[in-house]
N, C-alpha and C positions, 0 to 999 in steps of 0.2 A: 609726538610720532612714534617714539619709543614705546608711549601706554596704549597707541593704537594697535601697535603689534602685538602687544603682550594681551589686548582684549580678548581676541577670540580664545587665547588658552586660559585665563580668567575665566571667561562663561565656561569654556567644556568642562572646567574643573569646577564650576559652580552648580551645573546640570549634573555631572557625577558621570559624564561620558567617559569609556576607554581612551586611554593613551592613544589609540591607534586610530581615531579619528582626529586628532592633532596632526599625526603621523600622515595620514592622508590629505589633509588639507594643505600641509605643507609642500608635500609632493604635487601637488597639481599647481600650487601657487608657484613653484621652481619650474614646472615644466612650460607654464603659461609665460613666465617671464621667458625662458629659454627662445618660445617661439616668437616674442616679441621680439629680443637682440636679434634671431636670425632675420626676421625680415629687415628690420632697420638696415642690419650688415650688409643683405643682399640689395636693398636700394641702395645705401650707399658706394657700393661697389659698381652696382650700375651708371650710377652717376659718374664715377670716375672712369669707367672705360666709354661714355658717351662725351666727356670732356676730353678726352685724347684718343683719337680712333687711332692715330699713327702708331702709337705703342702699343694698343687692344691689337691692332694688324701682324704687328712685328710679334707679339707672344702667339699669335694664330699662326704665323708663318713655319715657327719654331715648333707648335703641336699638330700642324698640318690639319686646323682649324679654320680653314678659310671661306670669306664669305662668296654667297653664292655668284657674283658676278666674275669673282677670280675662276672658280673653275669651269663656268660655263658662259661662253660667249652669248646665246641669247639671252641671256640675264643681264640687263645693262645698268650701270650704274650712273645713278641721276642725282648727281650733287646741285645742278642748277635748280632742280627743284625741291630739295631740301633748303636751301638757301631763301628761295620764294618762301617757302614756310615759315623760317626762322623770321622774318620781316614783317610776315599777316600773322602770324601766330596773336598779337597783341589785339588785334581786332578780331580775329575769330574768340578769342577769349571774353572781347566785351559782350560781341553777341550769344554768345553761351550765357555768359549771367544773366543777359536779359530774358533770353529763353528759359530757364530756370527758375526765374522769379516770375514770369507772366505766364507761361505757358504749365511747368511741371510744375508747379507749387499748388494752382486749382485743380490740378487733377487728382494729384495724392490727398486733397482735403477732401474730395467727392467720391474717394474710392472707400471710404469707410466714418463712419462717426467718431471713432476713438482719433483720428487722424487730422478733426477739425484745427487744432491746434499747431498745425505742424506750419513751421517757418524755418525758412532758410537763413541763419542766423552771419555765417559769411561764406562767398562764394570767390575764392581765386583760381585759376588753374596755373598757375603758376610761370616761370620763364622758361623751362622746357617743353619743346614741341615735340610732335610724333616726329619721326623720322621713316624715310621709305630709302630701305636697305638695297632693293634691287626691283627692275620691272622686266617681267617677260611679256611679250607680246607674241599673239598667235596669229600666223598669215597663213597656216595650212588647215585643211580639212574642217575649215570653218565656212559660216555664209560670206557671202561678198557683201552683205549688206549688214554689218557688223563688224564691230572691234572687239576684240577682247582681250584685256590686261590683266596681269596676274602680279598686285603690291605686296610686297614683303612690308608689313608693317610691324613699327618698333617703337613701342612707347613706354618712357621710365618720365615718367613726370612728378613733376613735386607741385601738384593741385593741393588745394585744401579746402574742403566744402562742410559746413557743420551747420547740422539741421535742430532744430528745436522742438522737440514731441512732449508735452504736458509736463514741461520742466524737465526733461531728461533730454542730455545732448549727445548727441549721434554723430560721427561724423568719419571723412577720409582722410588721409594726409600721406599720399603719397601711392603711385598706381603702375603697377608695370602689367605691358598687353605684347603679344607678339602673335603673329599669326599671317596667313597668307589672304590677301582679300583680291576676291575677282572681281573686276569690272566689267563689264557689258555695255556697249554703247550701241545701239540698234534702235530703230533703222535709221541708216545712213539717208538722208533725204538731199533733192535737189536744190531746198530752197534754206533759207535762213530759219533756224539756228542750223542747220546741216545734220544734227542729230534727236530723233524724237524721243529716246528716253534714257535714262541711265540706271542699270540696274547693277548693286551691290549684296554681296554676300561672300561669308569667309567660308573656305571649301572644308575646312575644317574647326574645331575647338579650340578658339585659341586660347594661348596660356596667359592667364588673366591670376595676377598677385594686386591683394590690397591693405597698406598698412591703415589700419583701424585708428581711430581716434575716438577720444570719451567714452561714452558707455559702451560704444562698438568693438571697445578691447576686448569685451567678454567674449567676441568670437573668436578668438585665439586659442582658449582655452582649450585643453587636449581632449580631443572626442569629437567638441564641437566644431573645430576648426575645420575639418574633412569634410563634414556635414555642409556648413555653410559656404565653401569654395565650390562645391558640388552645385549647390542648390544654385549659386550665382552663374554658374558653367554652362548649369540647365537651361536657367532662363535666357541666357545669351544667346543659346543655340535654339531653343524656341523661335526667334525671332531673325536671328543673323546668318545662321548657320546653316547650309546647304542640306534639305530641297528649301526653304526658308528663304525669301528672297525678300528687298526694301527695291523698289521700282519708281522713279521720280520721273513724271512727264516731265521735258523741256518745251513742248510743242501744245498749244489749244488743241481741245477737242480730239487729243491723241486716245487711243483705246492701248490701254496698257493691262488690259486683264488676260492674253495670249502672253505677256512678256511676263508676269509675275508668276503665271504657271503655265509653262510650255511643256508639251507630253516630254515625255523621257526620252532620253538616246535608245537606250534599252534594258535587257536583264542579263544578268551575268549568272546562270547555274554553277553551282561549285560544289563538285563531287570528292569531299575530304574521303579518299583512300585509305592509306595507312602512311605510317612511317616505319625507319630503320634507324637503327645504331646511334639511338639517342642516349644522351647522356644521363650517368647514374645521379640522380640526386639525394635519394633517401639514404640514411647512413643509421648506423646505431653507434651509440657512444664517442659519436664524431669519426669513429676510424673503420669501422667493419660497415663497407657499401654495398646497397641491396639494390632493387631494380626501383625505377619509380613507377608513378600512377598518372600519365598523361591525357592533357586533354588538351583542345584546341580552341581558340579564341578568334573569328573570323570578323572583319569589319569591312563596310564600306560606306565612309560618311559616318553618319551617326547612326546609324544603323549598327547592330551586333550580335550575333548569334556564338552560343557554347555549344561544343559537341560533348559528348558522353565522354566518360571517365573509364579508360581502361586499367584495370588495376595490375600492377605487378608486371609489367611488360615494357622492355626497352624495343620491341617492335608492334607496335599497336596496329589494330585494324581498326578501323571506323565503319566506314562504308557508309557514310552519312550525306545527305545533300541540302545544298542551303541555296536559295535565290535572293538576290539581291538588284534594288531598283537602281538604274545607274543614268544619273541625270545629268552630269557633264562629261564629256569627252572633247579634249583632253582635259587631264585637271583630278579626276578620283583612281586611287588606286583599291587592291585588294590587300589588305595587312592580314596578315595571319602570325598568332603570337601561340605557342606552346608552353604549357606550365604544367608543372608537378604539383598532384594536389594535394595540400599535407593538413593537420588539423588546427595548424597556427595560418602560418603564413605560404602560399603556395609558391616553389622555386620556380624560375624561368628557365625554360630548354632550349631558346631560339625563338626566330622569328623569320618571317618571309615578305616580302614587299613587291606585286605584281602591277605593272602598268596596266591597266584595261584598255588602254588604246591598243598596245599588242594584241589583248584578246580579240577583241573586234576586227582587227585587220585579220587573225588567223582563225577566226570564228569558232576553231575549236584546238585547245592545246591539252597534251594527256602528256605529264611529264614529270619526273623525278626531279625536285627543285633541291640541290644542300641548301641547310639551314644557316644563316647570318647569325652573329654573336652568341658563337658557340663553337666547341671545338668538334664536333662529330653531329651526325645526323643528316637523315634525308628525309622529303616530306612527298608521298606521291597525290598528285592533285589533278582531277581531269576539267577544265573547263570550258564552257559552251557559252557563247555569245549568241543570245535570242533576240533578234529584233522584231520592232512593233509592225503590225500589216494589219492591215484592213480589210481581212478575207474571210470571210464566213467558214470558208470551208476547211480552213485550220482549226476552226475549233471541236474539232473531234476529241474525245475523252480519253487523255493517256491514262493505260491501263498499268503504268506504275505508279498511278496517283500524283504524278506530278502535274503544277499546274501547267494551262493550255491557253491563260488569255491573264488582262491585265486589266483591271477595273481602274480608270480615275475618276475622283469626285471633285469636282467643284462647288466646296459649299460658300456661296455667295450670301445668300439674308433670309430673315421669316418677315411674316409680315403679321400684324394684330394677334400677337399670343395673348392668351388668358394671366389675368395677374396669379393666379392660384389654380387648382385644379378642381376646388369647390364651384368654381363658375361654371362646371361644363359637366360636373359627376355627382353632384349632391342633390342640386338643385334647392327648393324652400328650405330643406332639412339642413344643408350645408351653411346657407345664410343666417338660420341659430346659431349654430355651432360657433360664428365668426363673431357675433355681437357677443357672445359668453366668454371668447379668447380673449386673456389679459396679452395676446401679442396682435392686438388688433391692427396696430399702426406698421406692425412689420408685414402682415398680410394683404396691407391697401396699397403696396408700394408697388413698383415696378418690379416685374421678374430680372434676375441676373440668370441669365440661362447659358446652357453651353449645352453641345449635341453630342451624341454618342451614336457612331455607324459602325454597322456589324455585317461584315460576310463570312459565312461559314462559321469557324470557329475564333477569328480573329477581329477586335474591337477598337478600335481608335476614337480618341476624346479630342473635342475642338477646344479651343480658347472660352473663357467666359466674356461676355457682354454685360456689363452690368446694369441694372436699373433701365431697362428697355422695353419694350413690346414689340417695336420693330429692329431686334439686333443686325448688325453686319458681322460677322465673320471674317469669309474674305482668306479661305485657305483651301488646300489640297489634300489631297488624301488618295492613297493608292492602295491596292488591295489584289492579290495573287489569287485567281478563277481557275478552279478545279473542270468545273462543269458549268456554262454558258445557259446551258438550257435547262437547268433546274434551280439553279442557287439563286440568291435574292439578298437585294440590299436592305436591312433593317436601321431604320432611323428612329432615334428618340431626343425628343429636345426636353432637357430637366432643366429645373430651379437648384440653384447652387445652396442658398440658403435651407429651403425646406424639402431638400431631393425629392421633389415630386415632379412628375410627368407631367409636361405641358402640352403632347401631342408626340405623334408616333404616325410614320407612316413605311411602309412596304413597297421595294420596287422590284418587280420579276428582270432578271436581265436577258429573260426570253425578250421584252418589252425593245430592248437594244437593237435586236437581231431584225426587226421590220425595219429599222432605219438603215439606207444602204451604206450611210458613213458609220452606223453603231454608232450613233451618238443622240442623246436627249438634252435640251436644254429647254426647260420649263419651270413653272411652279407647280407643286405637288402638293393638293389638298392634304390636311392634317388629321388623322383619326384622333377619337377620345382627346377633344377641343373645341374652340370655339367654331360656329358654322362658317365664317371667312377666313380661318386661320390655315395659312400655307405657306411652305419652303420654296425656295428656289435655288435649284442646284444645277450644274452639267456635270452628266454623265458620257463618259468617254469608254468605250470597251475597244480593245486590241489584244489579237490573237499572238501568240508568243510563236517564232518562226525560226527555227536551226536552218540558215541557209548552209548550202553545198559551199566546200571550196573550189573558188574560182581556178580552175584546170591551168590557165594562162597565167595564173600568181604562182611565185616559188614559195611553197607551203612552209611554214614554221611549225617547229614541234618534232615530235616521233611519228607522225603520221606522214613526214615528209618523205618522198620516195627521195631513198639515197640506195642508189644500186652497188651491189658487193653481195659476199657471202657474210654471215653473221656467226659470232662465236658464239658458242653455249657456254653459260655460266652456271657454276654451283652456288648455291647457298651456305656456308656453313659456320654457324654462330654469326658473328658479325661481320665476317669477312668473306671473301668469295675468291674463288680457283675455276681457273679454266681448265675445260675438260675436251679433250678432242674426241671426234667421232669415230665409233667401233668399227663402222660398216661404210664403206663407199658408196652404196646404195641409198644413203639418208639423205643426199646431196638433191634428190628428186622431190623432196618433200617443200610444200611449201615452208615458208619463214614463221616460225611460232613466236606469241607471245601472249601474256596472259590477260596483262591490263590494257590491251588495247585491241580494240575488234576492227583489226586490219590483218590483211593478208597479201603478198606480192609475191609471186613467183619469179625467178633470174629472170635477169634480162638476157635477148638472147644474141651473140655477136658473133660474126663472121673471124676465126680464128685466125683469119689472114691478115685480115686489115688489123689486128692488136697482135699481131706476133712481133715482137723485139727482137733486134740482132744481137743483144747481149746474150752473155752464157747463161744458164741454171741458174747461178748464182744471182741474178740479179730480179728471180722470179718471188714474187711474194709467197711466204711462210702459209700454211693451212690455218693458221690461228689469224691471220689478215682478215678484219671484220669490217663489213659497214652496217649500220642497222637501216632494214628497207622494210618500211609498212606499208600498206595501202587498203582503202574500205572495198574498193571496187572490185579488187583482185577476190575478195572471200564473196562477194555476190554473185560473181560470173563462174567460182569454182565452189558451190557448196557440197558438194561431194568430198572435199579434201576436208582433212581434221587432223589436228595434230594428233600424233601417237602418244603424246605423252606430254605430262605437267611441268613445266619448267620455272623455272625462276621470272618474276615479272620481267627481267630485262635480258632474258633468255634466248636463244633460238637454236635453229637444227645449222650445223656447219657443212660445208661441201667440202668434197678429199682434193687434196693436191691437184688432181690431173682437172678439175672444173676450175679450179681457180687458174692454173697456167692459161685455159681455152680462154677464161674472160679477161684476164690482165687486166684485174681494177684496183683502183687506188686500196690502199690497205683501212685497216680497224677504224671507225669512231662509234664504236659500239658504247664507250663512256661517254660519248656524248651526247646519248640518247635522251638525257633530260633539259638540251638546250631548246629554247621557245623562241627559234627565230629562222630565219630562211635556211634552206638546208646548203650543202657544199656541192661546189661546183668540183669536183674532184679531178685531176689528172695526175698520172704517172710519169714521171720524167727520170731517166737514167744516165747521171752527170756522172762522168768518172774527172774525180777533182785529182790533179797531179800535184799543183803546187809548185810548177818547175823541174821536177823529178819525174821518173816512170813508176813511180810508188806510188797508187793512190793511198789517199787517208783517212778514207772510208768513207761512210755516208749516213746520216739520221732521217728518219723521216716523223715530217712533225704535219699537225693538223691542227689550223689555227682561225679561230674565228671569235667574234663577239655576239654575245648574246645579251640584245636588248633588253628583254624585260628584266633582266637580273642585274645589270647596267654593269657587266664583269667580260673581261677579255679571256675567252677559255684556251687554254695549249693543251692538246693530247698529244704526249710523245707515245707513238707508237713501237719505234723499236732503232737498231742500229744495223749495218752490217758492213763485212769487210773492214772491220777496224784493226790499226796497226799494231799487232802486239809490242807490247813494253819492255817484255822481259821474257824469260824462257819458259820460265813456270806459268805462264799464262797470265789474263788480265781479268780483275774483277769491276767492269764498268758501271757507271752509274751519270745520269744527265744531271744538272744543275743550269737552273734557268733564273736569271734577272731582268727584270723590266727597266731598263737602263733610264735615266739616271741614278735610279733609288738603287744603291748596292748595301743596304743594311743587312744585316745578318735573319733580320725579323720576317724581311720580305723574301728573302730567299725560299725559291723552290727547288725540291731533290726527292729523286726516284730513288726505288729500292735499288739493291745493288744484288746484280747478275752475275753468278759465279765464276769462272771459268770460260768463257765464252767470248767469241771475235762477234757474234750476231746476237744479241739481246733482245728480247723481248719485251715492252713493259705495258702497253697500254693503260699509262696512268694520266689521269686529268689534274690540270691544275688553274686555277681560277686568278684573277688581279681584278678588285672591283673597281676599277676607274669607270668615267663619265668617256663616251666614247671622243668625243672632243680632245681629251686628254689622253688616251691612247695611241691616237694616230701622230701625236707630237714627240712618242716613246720610241724606244729602238729595243726589240728582243732580243736577249745576251744567252745563247744556249751554249754548253761545253758538257763535253762527254770527258770523264777523268775516269783514271782507274782506284779503287778501293785500296792503298797499298799500305805495309805496317807503317807506322810513326818514323821509325829511323830509316827505314829502306831510301835507297838511290835509285829507285826506278823511277820513270818519268811518270807525275802523276795526270799532267793533262795530254789525254787523246786527241782532240781536236776540236774547233768552237767555231761556230758561226752568229754571225749578227743580221736581224731581218730589220729592216727599215719599215715599220709600220706604218708611216706616211705614206707608202707608195702600193699599199696593198688596200684591195676591197674586202675589209673584215667585215660586213654584213652577210656578204655571200661567201665568206671564208675560203680557205686554199688547203691543200694538202697535198705534200709533195715530199722527195725525198730531196 
C-alpha cells in the first residue's frame, strides 16, 4: 500500500512534472476523502436518530425544532402505518429485487450498446424502511370526488445495490431522501374498488443524498459531486416532481389522461416592484461596509426566474413582471430569495414565502412584506391571480405586452416516422450516400426521437423515445400566449443520434378559436416527412382573467377598505418620520398612495351618532390613522388627482376637527403590508380604576393574524392618560411578550418617548407562529418608564394581558 501511495509521486518526478501537480492531486484526494467521511457521518447520524426517536424529539424540543404533527393539528402522526411498513418491508424488498432483475436490467441493456453487459451483482434493500413523519388530509376547497393526502416521506436506508458494467463495479451503499409526496385518490366510485386511480408526485424537489460505492466513489470528487447530485435531482424532477405525475389506474378501462394532465388551477402574475432597507453585504477589507448589488430569485415549484441586478443600492427598484402556472392549490407557494451579487459567491439577503391559496382567495394583493431570515428589509410585491376561462372575448391583446392566454399542449404520440431524413429529402441520391456510408447500421435502425415545441420565443423539449417509428411521449406542456389571433405552435421532431429533423408541423392558434371549447384533439400531418407520418396532440387554449374582488367578502391586503384618516409618512434614508398636515383643507383631498391604484374618499358619518360622552382627552389625535384604499373610488372620481407624490405608504392626513367628527379607531397604517382580511375596528373608552378613583391610563393596540406570512401582528398605536411616577415626568415605552415565552430574545420593545403621558408609537411587531399555536398563547403588554439605573422611581406604569384564544385573530381587533 505504501508503494501504491508513492507511485503517483514517483511518476510525477519521472515525467519531470512540477511539484504543484503533486500538491494539486493531494488536495483533490483530501477533499474527496473529506466528502466521503462527511457523507458517512451524516448517514450514521441519521441512523442514530432513526433508532431513538424519543431522544431526537427531546433534543428538538430544546431547540424548538418540532415535527410538523406537534406544530399543526391538521398534520397527523401515523405510527400505526409506520409499524405496518416495518412488518411489510422485507416483502416489498423481495418484490423490488425481482423488479430490478427482471424489468430494470433488460431496459438498461437495451438503452445502449455499451450497456449490454450490465448485470446487478447484489441487490439488498436493507432493514431500514421508509418512514412517514406525518399526513395531512385536505377536505376543503377540493372536489368531493377526490381525496388529497400530503405524506412527509423520510427514507434513511441501508440499502446496498451493486452493478457490473464491462468489469467496472458501480454501486450505492446508503440513501437519504426527504420530501412531501402528494397522493390523490380520484375519482371516488360507488362500486369496488371505490377508487378509480391513484396519482403520485412530489410537490417540490426532494432532498436526496447518496452514499456511493465502487467506482461510483469518483462522483464524490470536488466539482463532480455538485454536478452529479444536481443531475440526479433533475432526473427525479423530470418524472416525479410537479407538474409531472405518476397515475396508476385501479379500475379496468379507466381513462386516466385527464388525471395525468389536468388543466392548471390558474396563473399567478408577480410584479416585483421594489425593496427597502436591505442589509449591507458588500464590505472592504472586512471592515468598511458598502452597499449591495441585490437581485431576486422567484420560484413556484420547479420554475424559477431571476430578476435583474441593481448595482450598489439598498433600496432597489426592479419593476419587473413574472408569470407562473399554478398546478396545485392548496400546496404550492411562491418563494422569493434576495441575494447580493458578488464575483465569487452571492450573499443571502432574506427570503419570503407566500401561500398561493391566500392569493387565489384575495385575487389581488399589493403589499410590503417583511423579509425573513435577515435583520432588516421589506419587499414590495403586487400579486394577481388569473383564472383560466373559456371565453374568447377575454382574448384581447394586452397593451402592456403581458400574456392574455395560456396554451396547454398534451403531446401523445407519433406514427410512422421515417428512419432518417434521406427517406424523404434526397430520394435516389440519398440512397447512394447511405450505401457508401460506413455508419450504415446506425442509419438503418429505428429513430430515437424527441419533440421541440415552440410558441413565440419559448421552446420546450420532450423526453426521448428510443428506437421506435411510433414513439409515445405522454407529456404535457404549457405556454403563455400574448396574441392568440396571430401566434402559432411550431412542432419539430428530431432524431437524437443524428440531430436531423424527422418532420415538422405548424398549428395556428386561431384554429382553436373556431371551436367553442377552444380545443383541438386530433392527428396533425407532418411536413418534410413521410407521406403517412403524423403526430397526435391535444391543444387547449384558455384566456387569463383577473376576476373582480367579491364585494361581500372581507378583502385582504392594502386594497381593503379600512375606514379612517391616513397618516403622512416621509422617507429619509432608511427611516421614516411622521409629518402633520400644514392646512385644514387637506382633509378634503382623497387618500393617495403611489403603489396602489386605488382611492377612497373618507366615509361620511353622523357626528351625533358617533359622539362620545367622554371629554376631549379621549378623542384620537390627528396622527391616528387607518389605511383606506379602494379602486372603485378612483373610477368614480377621475377628476381627483394627488397633489403631490408621497412615499409608497404615504397619504394625506385630515385635521383634528375631521377626526373628532368621524370618531374612528386609530392608525393601522403600518399594517398596510398585511395580506389578510381587514380589521373590524371599534373604539371603546373604558375608565380603568382598579378599585380606586385614580385611572391607570390606557393603551391602544391593533392585533391580527397575517395568514400569508404565518405571523401574529401587533401594532402599538399609543397610550393616553398615563399615571406619572415622579415629578420629573416619565419616559414611557411598551414591552411585549407572547406568553409563555419570556425569553429576552423574543421580547418586543418600542422606542422611548420622552416626557409625555400620551405617547404615540405606531410601531409594528410580528411573532412568526402558526395560527393554531397563537390561539393557545397570551399576549402580555406592559407600559414601562425608562428610568435611570439606580433610580427609586416606579418602573412599571401598567400592564394588560389578552387571551388570544378568545379573539377572532383573522378578522383582527383594535381598541383601547
